[in-house]
TIDRENGU-68688 format. One line per 10 residues: their letters; for each residue x, y negated, z negated of C-alpha. Coordinates in Angstrom, 3 decimals. Layout:
N
a> X Y Z; ...;
END
This chain:
409
xxxxxxxxxx> -0.079 -0.060 -0.123; 1.098 -3.530 0.956; 1.377 -6.348 -1.418; -1.011 -7.985 0.422; -3.335 -4.697 0.233; -3.083 -5.177 -3.268; -3.568 -8.777 -3.903; -6.926 -8.143 -1.758; -7.796 -4.762 -4.126; -7.158 -7.103 -7.362;
xxxxxxxxxx> -9.266 -9.376 -6.118; -11.668 -7.085 -5.381; -11.486 -6.172 -9.028; -11.813 -8.994 -10.192; -15.156 -10.136 -8.553; -16.892 -6.704 -8.433; -16.110 -4.955 -11.754; -14.366 -8.085 -13.948; -16.826 -10.847 -13.217; -19.153 -8.516 -11.226;
xxxxxxxxxx> -20.786 -11.145 -9.265; -24.934 -10.742 -8.670; -26.517 -12.067 -5.424; -27.215 -15.762 -5.527; -25.037 -15.873 -8.741; -22.981 -19.492 -9.257; -19.216 -18.579 -10.099; -16.824 -20.566 -12.174; -13.367 -19.997 -11.871; -10.804 -21.704 -14.649;
xxxxxxxxxx> -7.244 -21.367 -13.085; -4.128 -23.207 -12.885; -1.665 -24.333 -9.555; 0.051 -21.801 -9.657; -2.404 -19.235 -8.993; -3.499 -20.668 -5.674; -2.893 -17.905 -2.815; -4.664 -15.576 -4.966; -7.493 -17.850 -6.169; -8.267 -18.460 -2.586;
xxxxxxxxxx> -8.473 -15.079 -1.418; -10.742 -14.737 -4.863; -13.056 -16.968 -3.595; -13.852 -15.548 -0.055; -14.253 -12.469 -2.130; -16.951 -13.690 -4.046; -18.691 -15.219 -1.065; -18.636 -11.974 0.362; -19.963 -9.940 -2.629; -23.530 -12.889 -2.584;
xxxxxxxxxx> -22.125 -15.731 -4.340; -24.626 -18.620 -4.518; -21.996 -21.118 -5.128; -18.251 -21.131 -6.240; -16.311 -23.976 -8.654; -12.847 -23.292 -8.920; -11.168 -25.790 -12.455; -7.342 -26.644 -11.156; -5.104 -27.296 -14.017; -1.690 -27.777 -13.712;
xxxxxxxxxx> 0.938 -26.910 -16.184; 2.803 -30.627 -15.991; -0.594 -32.588 -15.912; -1.500 -30.460 -19.531; 2.108 -30.451 -20.860; 1.947 -34.327 -20.151; -1.507 -35.110 -21.846; -0.140 -33.090 -25.286; 3.433 -35.224 -24.762; 2.607 -38.556 -23.976;
xxxxxxxxxx> -1.327 -38.793 -24.328; -3.238 -41.678 -26.310; -3.479 -39.845 -30.429; -7.296 -40.922 -30.380; -7.774 -38.590 -27.821; -6.588 -35.562 -29.126; -9.839 -35.625 -31.457; -12.462 -36.169 -27.984; -13.403 -33.500 -25.858; -14.468 -34.860 -22.450;
xxxxxxxxxx> -18.450 -34.611 -21.831; -18.490 -33.652 -18.320; -16.499 -30.501 -18.862; -19.329 -29.793 -21.666; -22.108 -30.237 -19.013; -20.633 -28.142 -16.796; -20.413 -24.792 -19.016; -24.147 -25.779 -20.289; -25.336 -25.729 -16.853; -23.630 -22.466 -15.969;
xxxxxxxxxx> -25.254 -21.119 -18.981; -28.481 -22.235 -17.916; -28.122 -20.925 -14.181; -26.691 -17.623 -15.982; -24.094 -17.683 -13.883; -20.353 -15.918 -14.152; -17.077 -17.448 -15.538; -13.589 -16.077 -14.271; -10.277 -17.103 -15.709; -7.615 -16.716 -13.910;
xxxxxxxxxx> -4.455 -16.937 -16.279; -0.857 -17.961 -15.275; 0.372 -19.633 -18.336; 3.671 -20.008 -19.516; 4.071 -18.714 -23.007; 6.305 -21.773 -23.850; 4.329 -24.500 -22.024; 3.530 -26.625 -25.346; 7.145 -25.907 -27.162; 8.044 -28.950 -29.397;
xxxxxxxxxx> 4.517 -30.949 -29.308; 3.973 -31.569 -32.656; 1.136 -28.632 -33.981; -1.316 -31.497 -35.340; -1.802 -32.519 -31.595; -2.356 -28.830 -30.602; -5.082 -28.621 -33.551; -6.981 -31.643 -33.187; -7.619 -30.727 -29.747; -8.379 -27.131 -30.171;
xxxxxxxxxx> -11.019 -28.287 -32.975; -12.573 -30.887 -31.111; -13.158 -28.850 -28.335; -14.699 -25.675 -30.208; -16.863 -28.390 -31.383; -17.902 -29.501 -28.443; -18.196 -26.181 -26.938; -20.498 -24.356 -29.488; -23.123 -23.293 -26.988; -20.510 -21.762 -24.500;
xxxxxxxxxx> -18.753 -20.077 -27.114; -21.696 -18.354 -28.240; -22.822 -17.590 -24.988; -19.278 -15.677 -24.472; -19.679 -14.218 -27.829; -23.061 -12.945 -27.173; -22.154 -11.425 -23.630; -25.098 -13.760 -22.696; -22.742 -14.611 -19.343; -20.398 -12.396 -17.294;
xxxxxxxxxx> -17.363 -13.404 -17.933; -13.869 -11.904 -17.549; -10.117 -12.938 -18.129; -7.235 -11.847 -15.347; -3.646 -13.186 -14.628; -1.038 -13.138 -11.839; 2.647 -14.171 -12.659; 3.950 -17.756 -12.794; 7.545 -18.655 -11.873; 8.119 -19.312 -15.706;
xxxxxxxxxx> 5.880 -16.861 -16.934; 8.040 -14.272 -15.065; 11.232 -15.725 -16.203; 10.484 -15.083 -19.869; 9.264 -11.376 -19.403; 12.165 -10.529 -16.727; 15.160 -12.734 -18.078; 17.832 -10.377 -17.197; 16.479 -9.943 -13.661; 18.121 -12.296 -10.767;
xxxxxxxxxx> 15.535 -15.426 -10.545; 14.451 -14.333 -7.325; 13.244 -10.585 -8.600; 11.246 -11.796 -11.083; 7.462 -12.863 -10.022; 8.178 -9.738 -8.115; 8.406 -7.135 -10.957; 5.872 -9.273 -12.864; 3.212 -8.552 -10.031; 4.116 -4.968 -9.997;
xxxxxxxxxx> 3.868 -4.746 -13.774; 0.704 -6.660 -13.635; -0.961 -4.398 -10.759; -0.167 -0.963 -12.976; -1.955 -2.450 -15.789; -5.145 -2.707 -13.990; -4.587 0.659 -12.078; -3.894 -0.728 -8.239; -1.832 1.196 -6.258; -2.952 4.572 -6.736;
xxxxxxxxxx> -6.115 5.613 -5.201; -9.563 3.527 -5.497; -8.709 0.726 -8.243; -12.987 0.409 -8.635; -13.342 4.364 -8.959; -9.993 4.173 -11.298; -11.938 1.550 -13.633; -15.344 3.880 -13.552; -13.574 6.335 -14.834; -11.225 4.538 -17.243;
xxxxxxxxxx> -13.818 2.592 -18.811; -16.426 5.704 -19.176; -13.340 7.567 -20.982; -13.378 4.137 -23.663; -16.685 4.313 -24.172; -16.738 8.171 -25.187; -13.784 7.309 -27.616; -16.313 4.442 -29.193; -19.011 7.132 -29.272; -16.897 9.373 -31.427;
xxxxxxxxxx> -16.113 6.231 -33.591; -19.810 5.291 -33.700; -20.953 8.692 -34.880; -18.592 8.768 -37.535; -19.928 5.702 -39.528; -16.727 4.588 -41.406; -17.117 2.204 -44.452; -13.478 0.987 -44.606; -10.378 1.755 -42.780; -6.960 1.829 -44.257;
xxxxxxxxxx> -3.805 0.508 -42.387; -0.427 1.954 -43.503; 3.157 0.823 -41.227; 6.183 -1.146 -42.185; 5.255 -4.213 -43.502; 1.512 -3.370 -43.539; -1.021 -1.892 -46.376; -4.508 -2.928 -45.836; -7.767 -1.931 -46.338; -10.704 -3.320 -43.964;
xxxxxxxxxx> -14.276 -2.700 -45.008; -16.736 -2.447 -42.131; -20.463 -3.247 -42.165; -23.027 -0.831 -42.576; -24.353 -1.683 -39.155; -21.173 -2.334 -37.072; -20.610 -1.068 -33.663; -17.514 0.237 -31.862; -17.473 -1.211 -28.179; -14.636 -0.748 -25.345;
xxxxxxxxxx> -13.940 -3.404 -22.531; -17.618 -2.752 -20.785; -19.845 -5.146 -21.432; -23.653 -6.055 -20.145; -25.564 -9.529 -20.166; -28.811 -9.790 -21.478; -30.224 -8.940 -17.448; -28.039 -5.443 -17.874; -25.196 -6.803 -15.968; -21.703 -5.082 -16.840;
xxxxxxxxxx> -18.507 -6.804 -16.721; -15.168 -6.125 -17.630; -14.578 -9.299 -20.366; -10.319 -7.967 -20.266; -8.526 -6.711 -17.530; -6.199 -5.260 -18.367; -8.298 -3.379 -21.254; -7.371 -0.133 -23.402; -9.067 -1.330 -26.465; -11.969 0.010 -28.593;
xxxxxxxxxx> -13.455 -2.466 -31.136; -15.986 -3.758 -33.483; -16.060 -6.342 -36.438; -15.241 -6.282 -40.246; -17.005 -7.206 -42.989; -15.900 -10.661 -43.939; -15.222 -10.459 -47.708; -13.745 -7.231 -47.438; -10.019 -7.478 -46.322; -7.517 -7.189 -49.006;
xxxxxxxxxx> -3.869 -6.375 -48.367; -0.854 -6.887 -46.449; -0.531 -6.842 -42.467; 2.726 -7.948 -40.363; 2.911 -8.472 -36.516; 4.516 -6.157 -34.099; 4.502 -8.351 -31.177; 4.822 -12.021 -30.829; 1.666 -14.039 -30.842; 1.523 -16.667 -27.592;
xxxxxxxxxx> -0.677 -19.335 -28.906; -1.174 -22.337 -27.474; 1.784 -22.636 -25.065; 3.936 -21.756 -28.248; 5.210 -18.648 -29.698; 4.238 -17.417 -33.222; 6.094 -14.363 -34.535; 7.635 -12.555 -37.187; 4.681 -13.246 -39.608; 2.550 -11.463 -42.310;
xxxxxxxxxx> -0.773 -12.454 -43.792; -1.814 -11.598 -47.092; -5.491 -11.004 -47.596; -7.566 -11.586 -51.187; -11.539 -10.578 -50.398; -11.350 -11.274 -46.514; -9.572 -14.160 -47.244; -5.718 -14.826 -46.063; -3.872 -16.491 -49.040; -0.800 -16.405 -47.682;
xxxxxxxxxx> 0.905 -16.710 -44.495; 4.712 -16.889 -43.425; 5.669 -16.826 -40.026; 9.325 -17.072 -39.050; 9.079 -18.373 -35.470; 5.941 -21.189 -35.459; 4.928 -21.131 -38.769; 3.792 -24.682 -38.816; 1.776 -23.868 -35.824; 0.287 -20.882 -37.764;
xxxxxxxxxx> -0.656 -23.257 -40.938; -2.585 -24.886 -38.283; -4.643 -22.214 -36.661; -5.528 -21.177 -40.077; -7.500 -24.333 -41.059; -9.109 -25.033 -38.188; -12.379 -24.334 -39.785; -13.806 -22.310 -42.562; -13.895 -19.159 -40.739; -10.300 -19.168 -39.619;
xxxxxxxxxx> -8.592 -17.850 -42.345; -10.793 -14.742 -42.037; -10.812 -11.708 -39.680; -13.028 -11.304 -36.733; -12.036 -8.295 -34.815; -10.669 -4.629 -35.380; -9.265 -3.069 -32.411; -7.826 -0.047 -31.718; -5.038 1.222 -29.109; -2.544 4.013 -29.184;
xxxxxxxxxx> 1.035 3.725 -29.112; 1.153 5.596 -26.162; -1.210 3.271 -23.793; 0.091 2.706 -20.213; 1.404 -0.877 -21.294; 2.890 0.054 -24.238; 5.123 2.641 -22.887; 6.370 0.215 -19.952; 7.988 -0.646 -22.943; 7.233 -4.656 -20.842;
xxxxxxxxxx> 6.325 -7.565 -23.595; 4.289 -10.018 -21.596; 3.892 -12.525 -24.506; 0.700 -13.075 -23.390; -2.194 -11.561 -25.529; -4.374 -10.198 -22.685; -1.558 -8.023 -21.920; 0.290 -7.299 -25.245; -3.151 -6.703 -26.908; -3.668 -3.511 -24.992;
xxxxxxxxxx> -0.464 -2.135 -26.063; -0.916 -2.268 -30.026; -3.531 -2.141 -32.389; -4.780 -5.571 -33.466; -7.135 -7.938 -35.141; -8.433 -11.089 -34.426; -8.158 -14.157 -36.866; -11.610 -15.963 -36.733; -14.814 -15.616 -34.895; -16.880 -11.769 -34.678;
xxxxxxxxxx> -19.015 -10.711 -31.800; -22.444 -10.788 -32.882; -22.597 -7.364 -30.286; -20.107 -5.259 -32.843; -23.818 -5.626 -34.774; -26.897 -3.640 -34.497; -29.283 -6.896 -33.622; -26.576 -9.182 -33.711; -27.132 -10.955 -30.417; -30.452 -12.229 -31.507;
xxxxxxxxxx> -29.035 -14.064 -34.838; -28.344 -17.719 -35.726; -24.711 -18.835 -37.024; -26.000 -19.347 -40.474; -27.932 -15.443 -40.634; -24.623 -14.070 -39.231; -22.728 -15.338 -42.142; -25.497 -14.226 -44.676; -24.811 -10.686 -43.282; -20.944 -11.079 -44.118;
xxxxxxxxxx> -20.162 -11.818 -40.286; -17.462 -14.624 -39.844; -18.130 -17.044 -37.360; -15.316 -19.683 -36.218; -14.119 -21.725 -33.435; -10.610 -19.795 -33.453; -10.746 -16.158 -32.154; -7.055 -15.368 -31.445; -5.995 -11.226 -31.681; -2.301 -10.554 -33.250;
xxxxxxxxxx> -0.807 -7.400 -32.445; -0.177 -5.168 -35.257; 0.258 -1.572 -33.985; 3.633 0.638 -34.189; 4.280 4.094 -33.664; 4.775 4.400 -37.191; 1.137 3.344 -38.083; -1.528 5.856 -39.475; -5.048 5.263 -39.950; -7.557 6.604 -42.314;
xxxxxxxxxx> -11.072 5.805 -41.910; -13.127 6.599 -45.389; -16.344 7.438 -45.318; -19.514 6.113 -48.020; -18.750 9.477 -49.882; -14.765 8.662 -50.241; -13.873 11.328 -47.435; -10.832 9.516 -46.065; -9.950 11.274 -42.578; -7.041 10.467 -40.192;
xxxxxxxxx> -7.740 8.143 -37.074; -4.232 7.352 -36.062; -0.990 9.268 -36.942; 2.301 7.539 -35.325; 0.595 5.287 -33.671; -1.630 7.095 -31.818; -5.379 8.873 -31.960; -5.591 11.731 -34.688; -9.232 13.248 -33.113;
END
């Protein structure tokens, strides 16, 4: 298969499997100038699939950096109403959203963490309706990624500059199952396997999970009505979509006040154009009461104070250490990929779809049930080949779920 054929197949996957565009549906694409060649193919594929209108929002890394570096201080507590209006119309039209990511992990290195945090808070407040639509799967949405020169250089620093982009393209194609037969059929089989794993966990009805690994001894309580799900989701209109491509996880939500112990990260967290690494979080009754990072500590502290829910967990995700991304040995410095190489947790908002009937509940009702609500949702990686996880049943029976980083059943 030629590179051009792989691009075509990747675009097909994004449109037909990721966002799963329906006839007459509007599609909003958020991306950057680093992805133009590929985005043009996606737009064409979307119209061929029957999209009513495709709108592309283009940013540029230099534009973004300039704003954070030179923008007026008061602007970091503001957020443009026209962006809010665009997202609101997409929700009203039951459109679909596609992110095509080419993020430079170091884009905002050196920018004061207070500026990054202030803009995150402002956007989170302004886009509350949009955030709820995403977390509830009210619209189809999907995130994929393509290389940019700076990202490729970060991932493959030891390769000659003229080989870095090719290497990252090849790695991404492998993670999304392109190059071996029919990619769409490969994805259907893959998602079916993940759904089977989620069904196994749902049949167990564990009350708690206990994580043990070097630097980690953590107990997480699960709500009685929790639901394990895979990367395959459905809108209220019963349209199936894949939110993250690649995906290797099954996940659920924790009880907000039921997390206790210590956990250490095992891969860097790329957050807001910066790296946070070598950090440890201590939990008491769900709340992060102590957080220390060797790299990016100031930004970590800002992240945990975005709002009240930013110092609680919202997601528990299981990924075997033998997953394809993990066994590749590649560190992507991009959460979309690195979270699918490792068991991970998420700071902040929980997915209401992981709770029976949660989709129909308002924020206050979710909070009353011990389900975390926040403007933040940041995944961080904790898994390794040394991690054991036990499932604890309501009667206290302990069963192995993971041993040495992989499934025990």
